[in-house]
N, C-alpha and C positions, 0 to 999 in steps of 0.2 A: 526447560521453564516450566513451572507448575502454574496451574490455573490462578492460585493465589497469588504468585508472584507477578503474573501478566496483569490480574486484577489491580494490585497496588500499584504497578508501575503506570498502567494506562488510565488509573483513574474510575475505572469501571467496578461495581460489586461482583465479588467472587460468584455468588449465585447467577449473575447475568452471563458471566463468561461460560459458566458451566451449561446455561441454557442455551447459549449460540452454539457452543461444542456439540450438544446433544440435538440441535435442530428443534428446539422446544420454541425458541425465540429469534427473531431476525435482528441484526443491526442495522442502526443508520449510517450512511456514508462516512459521517464524522467519526462514528465509533470504530468502523473498519480502517479507516485511516491511522485512528490513534494505535489500534492493535498492530496494524501493519509496521507503523513506525517503531514501536517497542520491539517488534520482531525483525526489524531491519530488512523488511522485504517489500516489493511493492504490493499496492492493495490486491490487484487482479490476482496474485500469487495464491491468497487465502481460499479463492474459488475453485481452485484446480484440485481434484482428488489428490490426496496424498499419494497413493498407490502409482498415479500416473504423471507426477511432477518430473520423473527421471528416466520415464521410458520412451525411448526413440524419439518419434514425431512429436510427442508433447514437450520433449525436452527441447526441441529445434523451437516450438511455437514459444515457449517460455523465453527461449533467447530472442526471438524476433519481438516478442512484447515488451521485454526490457529495454531493447535498442529504441522501440518505438517511443515508449514512454519517456526516456532520455532526450530523444528530439523534440517531443511535445513540451517538456519542461523547458528546455532551452529556447524554444520559440516563444513561449509564453513570457519567460523571464526577459528575453531581448524585446518583445514587444511592450511590455509593463517599463522597461527603462526609455523606449523610444518615447512612449506617450507621457511619461513623467519628465521628461527633458534630462535623465541623468545618463544619456547617451555620451560615452567618450568622443564620439566624432563631433559633437557639439563644443567639445571643450578646446 
């Protein structure tokens, strides 16, 4: 995916995507989330050096972080359901 395509889909300016990639500017958590969603990866993945993403121990770490992230999301979703009264147990 090109920077232009990423910018268009994520709603960010092309020059901003370029500045982020070249470490000239930082991105907010919201922007990191948008970019990660477009790229279909978890946000933490964007902070791992590309050279290290699939090397030995780092690959294990990425696996652990993905599993942890799924558990956190599930916990939050279930908590929100319980607090909002949309829990199937109450029906």
